[in-house]
N, C-alpha and C positions, 0 to 999 in steps of 0.2 A: 879613884873616885868611888868605886863600888863599895869599898870598905867604909868610907865615910858615910855613904848613903845608908848602909846597913846599920852602922852605929847610930846615926841620927834617927832612923826609924825605931830602933830599939829603945833609945832614950826617950823619944816622944811617946812611944807606947807605954813605957813605964811611968810616964807623967813627970819625968825629970826636967824636960825642956819643952818649950812651946813648938808648935809646927813651924812658925816663922824662923825661930832660931835653928831648928833642925834643917830647914831648907838652906839657910846661910852656911851652916856647918858642912852640909853635904855638897854645897855648890850647885844646887839644882833649883829650878823655879818651883813655885808653889804647885802648879798643875802637875808637874812631873812627880813631885813628892806625894801628892794626893793619889795619883795613879798607882804609885808603888805601894802605898798603904792599902789601897783597894785590892791589889793583887794578893795581899797578905791578910785580907779581911780585918784590917785595923781601922776602926772608925776614926774619922777626923773631926767629927762633931760629937761632943760628949755632954748631952743634956742629962740632968738628973730628972726623975719623973715629974717632980713638981714644976720645974722650969718648962718642960715640954708641954705639960697640960696647960700652963698659963699662956704659952705661945699659941697653942691650938684654940683656946678660948678667945684670945684676941683676934685671931684670923677668922674664926666663926662669926664674931660680932662685927667685924669690919670688912671682910672680903667674901666670905662664903655665903 
């Protein structure tokens, strides 16, 4: 299973597959997959700067 996990993480990091598919491929749950990504400093959320700013503006206007 470790080889599948490593391959899934590598493919996810390269943008070839989604996190969900990587989890299925590796045979691990999403939380375990995210934990393994965190250990390798691989972000699991990939906002472009414009999307992030829009989210922050929304939160500032509605929650903060």
